[in-house]
Every structure is written in structure tokens, then in C-alpha cells.
C-alpha positions in Angstrom: 4.4 -1.3 -36.1 3.6 -4.3 -33.9 5.5 -2.8 -31.0 3.5 0.4 -31.3 0.2 -1.5 -31.1 1.4 -3.4 -28.0 2.4 -0.1 -26.4 -0.9 1.5 -27.2 -2.8 -1.5 -25.7 -0.6 -1.4 -22.6 -1.2 2.3 -22.2 -5.0 1.9 -22.6 -5.2 -0.9 -20.0 -2.9 1.0 -17.6 -5.2 4.0 -17.8 -8.3 1.8 -17.4 -6.9 0.1 -14.3 -5.7 3.5 -12.9 -9.2 4.8 -13.3 -10.7 1.7 -11.6 -8.4 2.0 -8.6 -8.9 5.7 -8.3 -12.6 5.1 -8.4 -12.3 2.5 -5.7 -10.2 4.8 -3.5 -12.8 7.6 -3.9 -15.6 5.1 -3.0 -13.6 4.0 0.1 -13.1 7.7 1.2 -16.8 8.3 0.6 -17.6 5.3 2.7 -15.3 6.6 5.4 -16.9 10.0 5.5 -20.4 8.4 5.6 -19.4 6.1 8.4 -18.0 8.9 10.5 -21.1 11.1 9.9 -23.5 8.3 10.7 -21.5 7.3 13.8 -21.5 10.8 15.2 -25.2 11.3 14.4 -26.1 8.0 16.2 -24.0 8.9 19.2 -21.6 6.0 18.8 -18.4 6.0 20.9 -16.1 8.5 19.2 -13.1 6.3 19.8 -14.7 3.3 18.0 -15.6 5.6 15.1 -12.1 6.9 14.6 -10.3 3.6 15.1 -12.4 2.0 12.3 -11.9 5.2 10.3 -8.1 4.8 10.5 -8.4 1.3 9.0 -10.6 2.4 6.2 -8.5 5.5 5.4 -5.3 3.5 5.3 -6.9 1.0 2.9 -8.1 3.9 0.7 -4.5 5.3 0.7 -3.1 1.9 -0.3 -5.6 1.6 -3.2 -4.8 5.2 -4.3 -1.0 4.4 -4.1 -1.6 1.3 -6.3 -3.4 3.5 -8.9 -0.4 5.9 -8.9 2.1 3.1 -9.3 0.1 1.5 -12.2 -0.2 4.9 -13.9 3.5 5.8 -13.5 4.9 2.4 -14.5 2.6 1.2 -17.3 1.3 4.3 -19.1 4.5 6.4 -19.2 7.1 6.7 -21.9 8.9 3.5 -23.1 12.4 4.8 -22.5 13.3 2.5 -19.7 11.3 -0.6 -20.6 14.3 -2.8 -20.7 15.4 -2.4 -17.1 12.6 -4.1 -15.1 14.7 -4.2 -11.9 15.2 -0.5 -11.9 11.5 0.0 -12.4 10.7 -2.3 -9.4 13.3 -0.5 -7.3 11.5 2.7 -8.0 7.9 1.7 -7.3 7.9 -1.3 -4.9 9.3 0.5 -1.9 6.7 3.1 -1.9 3.8 0.6 -2.3 5.3 -1.8 0.3 5.8 1.1 2.6 2.2 2.0 2.4 1.1 -1.6 3.0 3.5 -1.9 6.0 2.0 1.3 7.5 -1.5 -0.1 7.0 -0.6 -3.4 8.6 1.2 -1.8 11.5 -1.7 0.5 12.3 -4.1 -2.4 12.0 -2.0 -4.4 14.5 -1.7 -1.5 16.9 -5.4 -0.8 16.7 -6.2 -4.4 17.5 -3.8 -4.3 20.5 -5.6 -1.3 21.8 -9.1 -2.7 21.1 -8.3 -6.1 22.7 -6.7 -4.4 25.7 -9.8 -2.2 26.3 -12.1 -5.2 26.0 -9.8 -7.3 28.2 -9.4 -10.0 25.5 -5.7 -10.7 26.1 -6.1 -14.2 24.7 -6.7 -12.7 21.2 -3.4 -10.8 21.1 -1.9 -13.5 19.0 -3.6 -11.9 15.9 -2.1 -8.5 16.2 1.3 -10.0 17.1 1.1 -12.1 13.9 0.2 -9.0 11.9 3.1 -6.9 13.3 5.5 -9.8 12.9 4.4 -10.2 9.3 5.0 -6.5 8.7 8.5 -6.8 10.1 9.1 -9.8 7.8 7.8 -7.8 4.8 10.0 -4.9 5.6 13.0 -7.2 6.0 12.2 -8.8 2.6 12.0 -5.4 1.0 15.4 -4.4 2.5 16.9 -7.6 1.3 15.5 -7.0 -2.2 16.8 -3.5 -2.3 20.2 -4.7 -1.0 20.5 -7.5 -3.6 19.4 -5.3 -6.5 21.5 -2.2 -5.7 23.7 -0.8 -8.4 27.4 -0.9 -7.8 28.4 2.8 -8.1 32.1 2.2 -7.6 34.6 -0.4 -8.6 35.7 -2.8 -5.9 38.8 -1.5 -4.1 41.8 -3.7 -3.3 43.0 -3.7 0.3 
């Protein structure tokens, strides 16, 4: 009985957080469309509009992905609740992948922007972002390597 109540509360909160993050993702996309429309109507440089739009779109995608992860992991059936590592191996790579794409694009956009504005002294920031992304991907690979399941028994040579 107590486990059923806890499961119900967990499902309610998971659905609530899923709706909150889906709403935030929708608001970010609405903001993106509004910014693009206003920029085009005002005659702003089209390259500036689309560079900032990429940033906003990727953030919206990351928030949407977070909502999907929360919905899948916390409001589903309780059949695999005991294996937290398997659950993490299923969801973390997808979310970290989205974050890494966002960080990589942000770093590349900053490189392009600083190159166009001849602000080479500020290239430390995008290099730090891209290096952090590489470190994050390395950590994800290490996590996946250390938590892999041994599908076969060790062989003797």
C-alpha cells in the first residue's frame, strides 16, 4: 500500500515536471519565432538573426529532451526500478548528446562571430566551451565503458 502511494506521487510529480518543461520548450520556440519575425521586419542582418536563432532553438531542444527523459524514466511502469544504472545508461547519453551539440554549436557560432568582428582576443571563450564539450563527451564515454554489461564470460588464452 505504501509503495503504491509513493509510486502515485512519483508519477504525478513526473507528469507535472514534464508539463512544465514542455511548456518552457514551447515558450522558447515561440520566442524564437517572434525574434526571427521581428528581426526580418526591422531589417536586421539575416546572419545575426539566424545565428541567435540557432542558439535559442538548441536550448529549446535540450529543454524538450529533458521533458522526454523525465516522462520516460519517472512516470512509466515500475518493472525496472531496481536497476538504476541501466536506467541511466538508457537516458543519459541522449540528453548529454543534446547538450554537447548545443555547446558545440555555441562555441562554433562564437568563433564565427568573433572572427567577423575581428575580436580574436576573445577566442578563449569558445575554445573553453569546445574543450568542455570534449571533456563532457569523454566523461560520458568513460561512464558507458565502466557500466557496460559483460555479455560474455572471460576467455582464457
